[in-house]
N, C-alpha and C positions, 0 to 999 in steps of 0.2 A: 760175766760182768754186764751190768745194766748201765747204758750210757745214752746220752742225748741222741736222738735220731731213731730210737727204738720205741715202738708203741707202748711197750711195757714201762718205759721211763715215764711217759705221760700218765699212764694209769696209776702207777705206784706213788708218784710224787705230785700228782695234780697239776702238772705243767700244761701250758698252752699246747693243745694237740697239733698245732701247725708249726710253731717255731721252738717250743720247749724252753723258752727264755724266761718265763715268769709263771708264777702260780695263778691258777684260775680263781682261787679263793681269796677273799679279802683278808682273812685270818688263816695263817698256815696251820695252826693248832686245831685239830678237829674237836678237841675237848672243851673249847670255848663254845658251849652249847648254844648260846644266842646267835653265834656266827657260823655254826657248822655248815650250813648250806648256802650261805651268802657268797655269791660269786661276783666278780667284776663284770661290767657290761661287755668290755672288749679287752683284748691284749694291748698293752701300751707299746709293745715292741713291734708287732706285725699288724695290729688292727683287727684281728679275727674276733668276730662277735660270738660270744659264748651262748647267748640266748637267741637262737635262730628263729624261734617262733614262741608265742605264749604257750606255756605248758609243755615245752619240749622235753623237760626232764621227768615228766610223768612216766615215760617209758622206762626210766631207770628203776622204777618200783619193781618191775618184772625181773630185772637183773639183780636187784637187792634180795629177792627171794632165793635165787641160786647162790649168791655169795653167802647169805645167812645159813643156808643148808651146808655149805662147805665148812663154815666155822663150827656149826653144830656137830657135824661128823668128826671134825678134828678134835673137838672137846670130848666127844664120846670115845673115840679111839684112845686118846691120852688117858682119860679117867678109867674107863672100863677095861680096855685091853692091856694097856701098858702098866698102869698103876694097880689094876685089878681091884677096883672098888666095887661096891654093890651097885645094882641097877638104879636104885633110888639116888644114890650119890652121883652116879653118872648123869642122871636126868637133871639133878640140881646143878651140876657143873655146866651142862648145856645151857640152862637158863641164865646162869651167872655170866657165862662167856658171851652170850648174845646181848645181854644188858651192857656189859663192860665194853664190848667192841662195836656197839651200835653206831656211834659217830663215824668210826672208820668204815664200817660196812656201808653206811649211807654215802660217804665220799667215794669209796671205791666203785660203788654202783654207778654214780654219776660220771666218774672218770671213764669207766668202761663204756657207758652209753654214748658219751660224746665222741669217744675214739672209734666207735663203730661207723660214725658218719664223717669223720675228718681224719686226714692223714698228715704226717710230717712232711714239710716242704723245706728242703735244705736251702733253697734260695731265700726264703723268708727268714730263716735263722741267721743269715749273713748280713741282713740289712743293718 
């Protein structure tokens, strides 16, 4: 069970990494493409600044590569190994998966990146 106080909660739901009380993102839906990467300046509950320095989230591009590979491998396993399609169809399924899940991959990467540098603080959550 994933619950507040766990790093995985903040990563999966895009919650403030310090208090888990609100979303870091202005729009919760990652498929509103104009707002996919727009984040609040700080948490209205605990005051945590999400942009610690200019270009902080450039590091999430490296994480994005790994997350994208995980999605691609999952698409390959499902299409080629489980459904037993041809190699060409498996390749097409990888491309379609990466396109379809790109907003989620980008947000997950940012969430993982910021959670590498911040930890949950139960005292902030009680404020």
